[in-house]
N, C-alpha and C positions, 0 to 999 in steps of 0.2 A: 917458671915462665913471671916477670914483675906483671905486680898490676901497676894500670896502666891509669891515666890521667881521669876522671871520673869527675866529670860537670854540666853542673841543670840545662834541661834542654831551649832553661836561654839562652844559657852564657855560652854551650856549640853556638847558640845562632846570631850569636853577638862574635864572638871568634872567627863564623861563619861569611858571613854580610851578608845574609841574611834572616827571615822574619820564622819562629818559631813554628809555625806550621809548619815551615819548608825541612824544617830536622825529621816533625810528626810522622809529617809522608815522609821521608824517607828507613823513620826505621820499622814503621808497617811495608813498606816492603820490601825490607830487609833483615834476614832476621840471622843472621852473620853478625848482626852487631851487639854487643851486651850493652843491651838495660838491667838496671837491681833500681830497685828503691836509696834513701834515704834510710841511715839507720835511725835517725835526727822527725823526720818528718814520714811519714811511709806515704806522706801527696803526694811526694816532685820523685820523681826518673828523676836515673841521674844513669848517664850515656858513655862511655870509654871512649874521650874523646882520637886518638888519634885512628884505631878505627872508624868513629863517622867521617870522618878528614880526607883518611881515605875514598873510601864511597866518594862522598858529595865533587873532592875535586877531578875521579874518571868518569863525573855521573852526568855534573850538572858545567855552567859557566861559570868555573871563577875565571876571575880577576886580582891581583892579588900583584 
């Protein structure tokens, strides 16, 4: 399976037109969305954007 596009929580929020706290709540509630630490900065959480976007579109009002 090809590796997805990994972005920071902040970048994901910008792309989805929401705020980082909403993205964090989604990640906490949905264990199927994969996250990992950034290899350059362990404090930064990266998220598989395609999976997050699919959950966001199906669960939240998405206007694009």
